[in-house]
N, C-alpha and C positions, 0 to 999 in steps of 0.2 A: 814548147817554146812557141810563141807567136811569131809571124813574120816582120812585125814591127818592133823597134827598140823602145816605144813609148807604151806606158801602161795606160792606154786610151781610155779605159773605162773607171778610172779611179778620180774621185771627187772629194774635195776635204774643205772644211770651215775650221779654221785654227784661230784661238782666241788667247792672248796674254795680256791680262788686265792691266798690269804695271801698278800705278799709284804707289802704296807702300811696300810693294814687292816688285822692284825693277827687273829682277831676274826672270819674272814671268814673260816679259817682253823678249828676253833673249832666248827663252825656251821656246816660244811660239815661232820666232823667227829661225831657229835651229831646225824645228820640225819642217817648217815650210821649206827650208833649203834642202833638206834631205829627200823630201817628197818630190820636189821639182828638179833634183840633180839628175841630168840624162845618164850618168853613168852609175845611179844608184836606183832609186825608186822609179823615177822617169815619169811621173805624173805630167802631163801637159800643164804649162803654167797658167793657162786660163781656166784650169779646173780646180784650182787652189785658190781661197780666198783668206787673206790674213787681216785680223782685227788685232792691232795692238796698242796699248797706251790709251791715250785719248779717243782713238777711233773705236775702242771696246766698250761702247755705251750699251745701255739696255736695248735702245732702239736699233742700234747697228747690228747687234748680236741677234736680235729677233728677226732683222730683216736678212741677215746672213743665213739663218736656218731656212727662211722661205726661198732665198736664192739656191740654197743647195737642194732643197725639195723640188724645185724647178729644173735643176740639172738631171737628176736622177730620174724624173718622170719622163724625161725624153731618152733614157738609155736603159732599156732592159736588162743589160749586163753590168749595171753600174755596182761600184763599191764605194760606200760612203764613209767618210771618216770625220767625226766631230772631236776636236781637242779643245779643252778649257782648262788654262792655267791661271788660278787665282784663288780668292777666298770662296769658301761655301760653308754653310751651317744654318742653325736654326735661330729665328728671331721672332716669335717662337716657332713658326713653320719654316721649313727648309726653303732656303734661297741661295742662288749664286749671286756673287756680288760684282757687277760691272764697274767699269770706270765711271766716276761721278756718282757714285752711291751717297745717298742722303739718308740717314736713320729717321728723319722726320718725314720721309716720304719713301717708304719702303716699297709700296706698290708700284709707285712711279719710276723707281731708280734701281730696283733688284729685280731679279727673274725668279719666280717661284719654282719650286720642284714640279708643280702641276704644269706651269707653262713650258718649262723646259722639256718635260716628258711628251707634252702634247705636240711639240714642235718635232721631236724625235720620231714620234708615232706617225707623223706626216711624211716622213721619209720612206718611199715605197722601193727603196733598194732591196735587192735580194740579199745583200751583204751590208751590215752595218757594224762598224767599230767606233764605241764611244770612249774617250781617253781623258779622265778627270785627274787633274792635279790640283786638288782643291783644299788641301789642309797643309800650310807652310810653317816651318820654323822662321818665322819673321815678325815684324811689327804688326800692330793691330790698329794703327793710327785712325784708319779710315773707318774702322768698325766700333761704334760706340753705343749700338742698341742695347737696352737693358735686356739681360738673359741671353745674349748671343753665345751660342755654343758651336764651336767649329766642327765640321764633319766633312769627310772627304766625298760622300756619295748620297744623291737624294733618293730616300726610301722609295719614290715612285718608279725608280728605274726597273725594279723587278717586274712591272706591269708591261715595260717595253718588251722585255725578254719572253713574254708569253705570246707575242704576236705572231712567232713563227720561227723557222731555223734561220742560221746565217745572222745572228744578232749577239753581240758581245759587249761587255764593258770592262776595261781595265781602270781601276782607281789606284792612286799613287800609294795609299796607305789604308790602315783600318781606323776605325773611329777614334780610338784612344791614341792614336800615333800622329807625328807630324811628318811633313814632306820635306826631307832635309835638303838644303841647298848646297852645292858645291861649286867648282870652277871647272870649265867655263858655264855649266849648266846646273841644274838640279840633278840629283842621283837618278831620279825617274826619267828625266828627258835624255840624260847621256845613256842610260841604258836601253831606252827606247830607240834612239838613234842606231846605237850597236845592232839591236835586234832587226831593225829595218835594213840594215846593211849585210844580213846574213849571219851575224855571229852565232846565232842559235840554230842555223838551219840544219835539220836532220837530214834532208835530201838536198843534194846540190843540183837542183834543176832551174834554179835562177828566180824562184818565187820565195818571197818572205811571208810564211804561213801564219795564220793566227796563233795557234798554239805554240809554234816555235818561238814567236816573239814574246807572247805573254809569259810563258815559262822562263825563258831567258831573263826577262826584265825582273820577274820575281826573284830568281836566284841572285842576279847581279846586286839589286838595290838592297836585299837582306845582307849579302856579304860586306857591301861597302859601307853600310851604316851600322855594322857589327850587330845585327839582328834588331835593331831599334825600329825599322821601317819594313812593313810586309805589305806589298801590292796586293790588291784584291782582284781575282779574276772572276766574272760572273759571265755565265753562258746560258742561252737558251739551247735548244736541240741543235746547236750550230754545228755545220759542218766545217771542216777545217780549211776555211777558204783563203786564198792568197790575198794579201792586203795590198801587196806591190811587187814589183821587181825589186831585187836587192843589189843588182850589179849592171842594170841597165839592159838586162836581157842576157847578159853572160852568166855562167855557172859559178864562176870562182869569185867568192867574196872579196872586197876590197877593204883594207884596214882603214879606220878612221884616224886623222892626225891628232885628234884631242884625246884618243882613248889609250889607256895603259893596257888594255886587254887587246886581243887579237883572234881573229876567227881560227877556229881549230882546223890544223893543216891536213885535211884528208888527201889533198892531191900529191902530197910528197910520201905517201905510203903505198904498199902492194894493193892493187885493185881488189883483190879477193878477201884480203884482210879488211878492207874499207868496207865492202859489203857486209861482213859479220860485225864489225862495230856499230854500223848503221842499224842493223837490225836490233841489237842490244839496246842501243841509245834510244831508239824509238819505243821499245818495250818499256824501259824506264819512264820516258816521257808519257806514255799513256797511262802507266801507274800514277806518276805525278800529278797528271791532270785530274785524275779521279780524287785525289786527296785534295788538290787545290779547290775544286768545285765544293767539296763538303766543307772546307774551311771558310769558304766565302761567305757562309751563313753566319760566321761568328764575327761581327764587327769589332768586338773587344778582344784584345789580345788574350786577356785573362780568362776569357770564357772558351777558348779552344781547347777541346779535350787533349789531354796528354798523350793518348795513343795516337791522336792524328799527327801532334807535333814530332813523336819519335819515328813514325812512319815515314813523315816528309824527310826528316833529317837522314834517316837510312837510305832513301832513294837518292837523295842529293850527293851523299858520300859515294854511292856506287856510280853516279855519273860523273863525279869529279875524278875518280879511279880510272875509269875508261878514257876520259879526256887526258888524263896524265899519260896513260899508255901510248895514246896516239901521238902526243907530242914527243915523247922519248924516242919512238920510232922513226918519227919524222926528222928529229934532229940527228939521229943515226944515219939518216940518208942525206944529210947535208942542209936540211931546212933550218931557218933560224926565225924566231918570232919577230925580230927587229931587223928587217932588210935594210 
């Protein structure tokens, strides 16, 4: 654990386009709030830039990417996060859809997959996480281009992942799925806030690690949408880097008021038993990560091999069984999930 309670090397650009999907603004604000909360992720406020609604134009987003590149250029230990919540798809080439999109001027008002990937490639941070919530269950009032097809992830992203280790992308859904909205946020953003608050932490050392967050988000979104939405995790040869603190430098996660879930209560059971459970869960997580990486190559749900689906389901059942045992033993010691 560092001497300071701020995650000083964390930088983020957060985009919530709004327009016909007003919840994307709420989602981006919610991620800003969790990242800059001194009791949770503890990013310095000046290290996080939010572009929401009418501020999320093509020019401002591209300018924001340049701002982020400048920040990480001056910090060799930087962790960079790029979050985009809005429409994305083919028209006929892949584009992200900023505020003010005009189908009569795609080049001047949208951001192509090539442009977006070039901006990501310019980020020289050792650690880069891209979060894309680009395919929503919502209106398409602003999307009228002939032949437009929604898609959650630019195909050019794969090129970014070959640039070295420490690079990862989490997209909210597969190609043939939508990203479901809920209250107060989308299912993807709600689970992401929980993951960044330590809900999926295998080790209680105060850090929200990439794979812990990614695997937690994948589990929760699939569960809460009754298996209708499956986030995609794409990695390079990424080490399991810390994205942020989860409790402002402390080791015990804090529950989120909007969440119906709660952090697994390791602190309430015998320390030797905790060590055993953590070893088991980390092994299951490692197995699940291998399966998720293989499945990430299949954008269409129907194309995922049945053996992969069955393997994943089996690992998830084992994780749930261990978590249930932990909670049962914690409750026997007087712990309550609803303090």
